[in-house]
C-alpha positions in Angstrom: -10.4 -54.8 -36.0 -9.8 -51.2 -37.0 -10.1 -48.1 -34.9 -13.4 -47.4 -36.6 -14.7 -50.8 -35.5 -13.9 -49.9 -31.8 -15.5 -46.5 -32.1 -18.6 -47.9 -33.9 -19.0 -50.3 -31.0 -17.7 -53.8 -30.1 -18.7 -56.4 -27.5 -15.5 -58.1 -26.2 -15.7 -61.3 -24.2 -12.8 -61.4 -21.7 -12.0 -64.3 -19.4 -11.1 -62.3 -16.2 -8.1 -63.7 -14.3 -7.9 -64.2 -10.6 -7.0 -61.2 -8.4 -7.9 -58.6 -11.1 -10.8 -56.2 -10.5 -13.2 -55.6 -13.3 -12.1 -52.0 -13.3 -8.5 -53.0 -13.8 -9.5 -55.1 -16.8 -11.3 -52.2 -18.4 -8.4 -49.8 -17.8 -5.9 -52.3 -19.2 -7.9 -52.8 -22.4 -8.6 -49.1 -22.9 -4.9 -48.3 -22.5 -3.9 -51.0 -24.9 -6.4 -49.9 -27.5 -5.2 -46.3 -27.2 -1.6 -47.3 -27.5 -2.2 -49.6 -30.5 -4.0 -46.9 -32.5 -2.2 -43.8 -31.0 -5.3 -42.1 -29.8 -6.1 -40.2 -26.6 -9.7 -41.3 -26.0 -11.9 -44.4 -26.4 -15.1 -45.4 -24.5 -14.7 -48.7 -22.8 -16.9 -50.2 -20.0 -17.9 -53.5 -18.5 -21.4 -55.0 -18.2 -21.3 -56.5 -14.7 -18.7 -56.6 -12.0 -16.8 -59.7 -11.0 -15.1 -59.8 -7.6 -11.3 -59.9 -7.7 -11.4 -63.5 -6.3 -13.8 -64.6 -9.1 -12.7 -65.5 -12.6 -14.6 -65.9 -15.9 -16.8 -64.0 -18.3 -16.5 -60.2 -18.4 -18.5 -58.5 -21.1 -16.6 -55.4 -22.3 -18.2 -52.8 -24.5 -16.4 -50.2 -26.6 -17.5 -47.0 -28.4 -21.3 -46.8 -29.2 -21.9 -50.3 -27.7 -21.4 -48.8 -24.2 -25.0 -47.7 -24.5 -26.0 -51.3 -24.3 -24.3 -52.0 -21.0 -27.5 -51.8 -18.9 -29.1 -54.3 -21.3 -26.3 -56.8 -20.9 -26.2 -56.3 -17.1 -29.9 -57.3 -16.8 -29.4 -60.6 -18.5 -29.5 -64.0 -16.8 -26.1 -65.2 -15.5 -24.5 -68.6 -14.9 -21.8 -69.4 -12.4 -19.8 -72.4 -11.2 -18.0 -72.5 -7.9 -17.2 -74.2 -4.6 -18.7 -73.8 -1.2 -16.8 -74.9 1.9 -19.2 -76.1 4.7 -18.5 -75.9 8.4 -17.0 -72.4 8.6 -17.8 -68.8 7.8 -15.9 -65.6 7.0 -17.0 -62.0 7.4 -16.9 -61.4 3.6 -18.5 -64.8 2.9 -15.5 -65.7 0.7 -11.7 -65.9 1.1 -11.1 -62.1 1.1 -11.3 -62.4 4.9 -10.2 -65.2 7.3 -12.4 -67.8 8.9 -14.1 -66.3 12.0 -16.4 -69.2 13.1 -16.5 -73.0 12.7 -19.5 -75.3 13.0 -20.2 -79.1 13.1 -20.9 -80.8 9.8 -21.4 -84.3 11.3 -25.2 -84.1 10.6 -24.8 -83.1 6.9 -25.4 -85.9 4.4 -25.1 -85.8 0.6 -28.9 -86.1 0.4 -29.4 -83.2 2.8 -27.2 -81.0 0.6 -29.1 -81.8 -2.5 -32.5 -81.4 -0.8 -31.5 -78.0 0.7 -30.8 -76.5 -2.7 -34.6 -76.5 -3.3 -35.1 -73.8 -0.7 -33.3 -71.4 -2.9 -35.0 -72.0 -6.2 -37.3 -69.2 -7.5 -37.7 -65.6 -6.2 -36.0 -65.2 -2.8 -35.0 -62.4 -0.4 -31.2 -62.0 -0.2 -29.0 -59.7 1.9 -25.9 -58.5 0.0 -22.6 -59.1 1.8 -21.4 -56.2 4.0 -18.0 -56.6 2.1 -19.4 -55.3 -1.2 -19.2 -52.2 -3.4 -22.9 -51.3 -2.8 -23.3 -47.8 -1.5 -25.1 -46.6 1.6 -25.1 -42.9 2.7 -22.5 -42.2 0.0 -20.0 -44.8 1.2 -19.3 -48.3 -0.1 -20.5 -51.1 2.3 -16.9 -52.5 2.5 -15.7 -49.2 3.9 -18.1 -49.6 6.8 -17.0 -53.2 7.2 -13.3 -52.6 7.2 -13.7 -49.8 9.7 -15.6 -52.2 12.0 -18.8 -50.1 11.8 -22.2 -51.7 11.9 -24.4 -50.8 9.0 -28.0 -51.8 8.3 -28.4 -53.7 5.0 -31.7 -54.2 3.4 -32.6 -57.4 1.6 -33.6 -57.4 -2.0 -35.5 -59.8 -4.3 -33.5 -62.0 -6.6 -34.3 -65.1 -8.7 -32.4 -68.3 -8.7 -33.4 -70.3 -11.8 -31.1 -73.3 -11.1 -29.0 -74.4 -8.2 -27.3 -77.7 -9.0 -24.7 -79.6 -6.9 -22.1 -81.1 -9.3 -19.7 -82.7 -6.8 -19.4 -83.3 -3.0 -16.1 -84.2 -1.4 -16.1 -84.1 2.4 -17.0 -80.5 3.3 -16.4 -79.1 -0.2 -19.4 -78.7 -2.5 -19.1 -77.8 -6.2 -22.2 -76.1 -7.8 -23.7 -74.5 -10.8 -26.1 -71.6 -10.4 -28.3 -69.7 -12.9 -29.6 -66.5 -11.5 -30.9 -62.9 -12.0 -29.0 -59.6 -12.0 -28.1 -58.5 -8.5 -27.5 -62.0 -7.1 -24.5 -62.4 -4.8 -23.1 -65.9 -4.9 -21.2 -65.2 -1.7 -24.4 -64.5 0.1 -25.9 -67.7 -1.4 -23.0 -69.7 0.0 -23.4 -68.1 3.4 -27.2 -68.7 3.4 -26.7 -72.3 2.2 -24.5 -73.0 5.1 -27.1 -71.6 7.5 -29.9 -73.6 5.9 -27.8 -76.7 6.6 -27.6 -75.7 10.3 -23.9 -75.2 9.9 -21.8 -72.5 8.2 -20.5 -72.0 4.7 -18.3 -69.7 2.6 -17.3 -69.4 -1.0 -13.9 -70.7 -1.9 -14.0 -70.4 -5.7 -16.3 -68.7 -8.3 -16.3 -68.6 -12.1 -18.9 -66.8 -14.3 -19.6 -68.9 -17.3 -22.5 -67.2 -19.1 -24.2 -63.8 -19.4 -27.3 -64.2 -21.5 -26.2 -65.8 -24.8 -22.5 -65.0 -24.1 -20.3 -67.9 -23.0 -16.9 -67.9 -21.4 -15.9 -70.6 -23.9 -15.8 -67.8 -26.5 -13.9 -65.4 -24.3 -10.3 -64.2 -24.8 -7.6 -63.9 -22.2 -6.3 -60.4 -21.7 -3.0 -61.5 -23.3 -4.8 -62.9 -26.3 -6.7 -59.7 -26.8 -3.6 -57.6 -26.6 -1.7 -59.9 -29.1 -4.5 -59.4 -31.6 -4.2 -55.6 -31.6 -2.1 -53.8 -34.2 1.6 -53.8 -33.1 2.8 -50.6 -31.5 5.4 -48.8 -33.4 7.9 -46.2 -32.2 
C-alpha cells in the first residue's frame, strides 16, 4: 500500500501477541508506518481493547477510517478461551495470583453444560475491579492496586452464545459470542460462582469482530515486512 492509501483510510487486522497492550500495538504500527514513508504524522487507532494476557483480533484503523472506530467497537465479538474452576484471583485472570480455592467435587460435565444456559441473553455484569474503566477520574485498576475499595455498578450486556468445547478435570475450554462491553474475565468469575465454586480465566483469544476474522489477520512482524523498506 502507498502512503496515500494509509491516509485515505485502511482497516488492518492484526493478531495481537501475548503480553502486548493494544496501545503498544497501535504505537508500534504508527511508528513503523512513519519510518517507512518518512513522515511525521499519521492517524492510527484500534477498535476495541484486548487485555495484555489476551491474544487475537485487533482491528486497527488508519487515516480517515479512524472515524469508523466507534462503529467497529459496537459490533458483535467472538472469543475462545479457558476457565480454571476451583480457584479465584482478584483480577479474575492470571494478572494476579490465586487468592481463594474451592471444592469442585460436586461439579459434573453435565452441570457445566447446563450452567452456561444461565448466561445466555441480556444479563447484568459487574466489570472487574482490575480494569481500565474510569471512576472519579481514575482507572479502576489504580484503586485495586492501591488496595482501595471502590463501588462498581453493573451494566447490561448480551451473551449470544456460550459453548463449552472441552472439559479436562478443572479446566474448561469455551467459545463465547457477545456484545460490546462484555468482560470475559467477569464471565469466568461469575461462571465459577454459578457452579458453587470459583473460577478464573487462564487464556483468552478474540477470534471475530463483526465480519472480521482473526484467520485473516497479520502478525505484527508480517505487517512490518510488507511495508516499503526503510532506506538511509
